[in-house]
N, C-alpha and C positions, 0 to 999 in steps of 0.2 A: 654563565653570563652575569650572575649575581655575586660572584666571588672574586673574579679577577680584577685587580686594581693596578694603577700605575703603569709601569713598563710592560707588565705581563698581559695587559689588556689590548686586544686586537680589534680590527674593524669588524670581524665576524661576531665578537662578543657584543659590540655596540649595536650591530644590526639586529641581533636576536632580541636584546632587551628593548630596543627602540620600537620594533614591530609589535611586540606584545603590549607594551605600555601605551604606545600611541593608539593602538586599537582599543584598549580599555578606556582611554581618555575620550575617544570618539563616541563610544557607547554611553559613557557617563554624561558627556556634553549634550547629546541629543535627548537622553532620558530626562535630564534636568530641565531642558527647554520645553519638551512636550508636556511634562508634568506640572511645571511651575512657571513656565514662560520666562525663565532666567538662564543665562549662560553660567555654567558651573565649572569651567576649566581655566578661566582667566579673569583678570580684574580690570582690563582696560576699559571696557564699556561701563562697568560699575563705577570706576573712578570718574569718567566723564559725566555720568548722571549725578554723582555726588557733588561735583563742582558746579553743575547746572543748578541744583537745588540750593546750594550755598549762595551762588550768585543772585538767585531770586529771593534770598532771605527766607528760604524754607529749610532751615538747618535741621529741624527735627525730622522733617520728611526725608532728608538725605542721610539720616543716621543709619538707616537699614543698609544703604550702599557702603557706608563706612564699615559696618559689621561684616559685610561680604568680603571687603578688602582685607580686613583684619583676620578673618577666618582663614583665608588663603595664606596670609603672612604667618599666622600662628602654626598652621600645618607645616609650613616650610621650616619654621623654628624648631618645632618638636622633632621633626625628622632629623635635622642636622644635630640637634642636642643629643638624641639617642645614639646617633652614629659616633659622635665625639666621645660620649660617655663610655661606650662599650668597645671602642676600637682597639684597646689594649688586650681585650680578651680574645686570644688566638683561637679558642675552641668555638667561638660564636660567630656566625656569619651575620655581622651587624646590619646588613642591608635587608635581611629578612624581617626584622622587627617593624619598620615602617610599612612594608608590603603587607604583612599580616594585619596590622592596624587598619590600613586602607581597606582590605578585603572585608574585615569585620564591620567597618562602618557601612559599606555598601549593602552587606547582608542585613544589618540591623535596620536600615532605612526601608528595605523591601519588606521585612517582617512587620514593621510598624504600619506600612501601607496595607498589609493584608489583615492585620488584627484590629485596626481602629481607623476611624476617619482622621485624616491628617488635618489638624486644625492650625498648627503653627508651621505653615509652609516655609516661612523665612528661616526657621531653625534648621529645617531639612536642607535648604539651599546652603546655609552656612556649613553644615556637616559635609556636604558634597565638595564645597570649596576647600574645606579643611583637608579632606582626603586627597584632592588634587594638588594641594600645596605640599602634602607629604610626598606624593609621587614625584612631583617636579624637582623637589629638593634632593631626594636620594638618587634619582637617576642623573641629576647634574653632578653630584659628588662622585658617584661611582664611575662616571665616564669622563671625569675631569673637565666638566662644562662643555663637552662635545655634544651630548644628547640632551634635548629638552622635548617633552612629549605632550604637554597639556595645552599649548597654544601655538598658532602658526605665524603670527606677525613677524617674529624674529627669524623664523625658519625661512620664510619667503625673502626676507631681507638678505640673509646670509646666502641663500641660493642664488639670488640675483648678482651679488658681489662675486661669488665663486664662478658663476658662468661667464661673467665679463673677464675674469682673470685668465681664462683659457685663450683669449684672443691676444694676450700679451705675454708670450713665452719668454721674452727677454727679461722682463721684470719679475716673472713668476716661473722660474725654471723647473718646477717640480709638478708637472701636470698630472702625474699618477696620484699624488696625494690630494690634489684638488678634486680629481674625478672621484676619489674614494669618499670625500666629504659630500660631494654632490649626490652620490648614490645614497648615502645615509640620509640626507635631507629628503630626497624623493621617497624613500621608504617610509619615513615618518609621516609625510604628508599623505601618501597613498593609504597607509594603514589607519590613520586618523579618519580619513574620508570613508574607508571601508567600515570602520567601527561605527561611524555615524549612520551609514546606510543600513547595516545589519541591525544596529540598535533600534533605529526607527521602525524597521520591519517587525522586529520582535515586539516593540511597544505597541504599535498601531495595528498591524495586520493580525498578529497572533494574540493581541489584546492582553499581553502580560503586564503592561504598565510598569509599575515600579519593580516588579519581579525581573525586569530586564537587568537591573543592577546585580542580581544574583548571578546571571550569566557572566557579567564582567568579573565578579568576585571569583567564580569558578576558574576563569582563565588565569587570574592571578595565582590562585592556589595550585593549579596544575603546573604552571610555569615554575613555581618554587619546588614542587615535588620532582618535576623532571630535572631541574638543575641540581638538586641534592642527590638524586639517584645517579645521575651521570657523573657527578663528582665522586661519589662512593665507588662506582665501577672503575673509574680511572685510578683511584687510590689503590683499590684491590689489585688491579692489573699491574701497577708499578711495583707493589710489594711482592707479587708473584714473580715478576721478572727479576727483581733483585735477589730473591732467594735461589734462583736457578742460574745465576751468573757464575 
């Protein structure tokens, strides 16, 4: 799911990566909100608050929301930069790099929360937004802009459009393709919601607080390990079959 690109990428690959990453985004979003009272997977609300402060001539106060927005943008930039930089290296799975960085950021924030009192909460929020920018960028590139996992506004918009298209088969003669994309949107929404529910339970009921981010990082690393192990098994199987032809 982290390796296939272009024409070799199927709906199954997109469903797998969408469910994992949207679940992780749901966990990060609820953890950031419960810990710091800030949304950490999108910038729409932060942009509105920034504009509100500017309109009220409180530009300095709105600077923090600008930093939130920039952090998400910078994460997206770094993710895309790394992918473009190393895409010619055939031995390297370039989409692993942003995923590992994201996981390390989540673990680091949890460790900081365990070892010291978090004084600069705005920096932690910026780090979470940076991580979500990383994730949204690489999943957008690997799926050719079909999958986005960190915010739901566009998803619900696309879902509404695609549902309406099912009622007009004459102008949209490929209902199977439309149903496939609808299925993908519903999976992302459901797993984002599930990630939020489970993340909230771990944070509040189990009282793990920022350690909830370690849970999200473990899911990321396990998905990378599973994907690599599955890839190696498929390669070994193909080599074995070619030798015995």
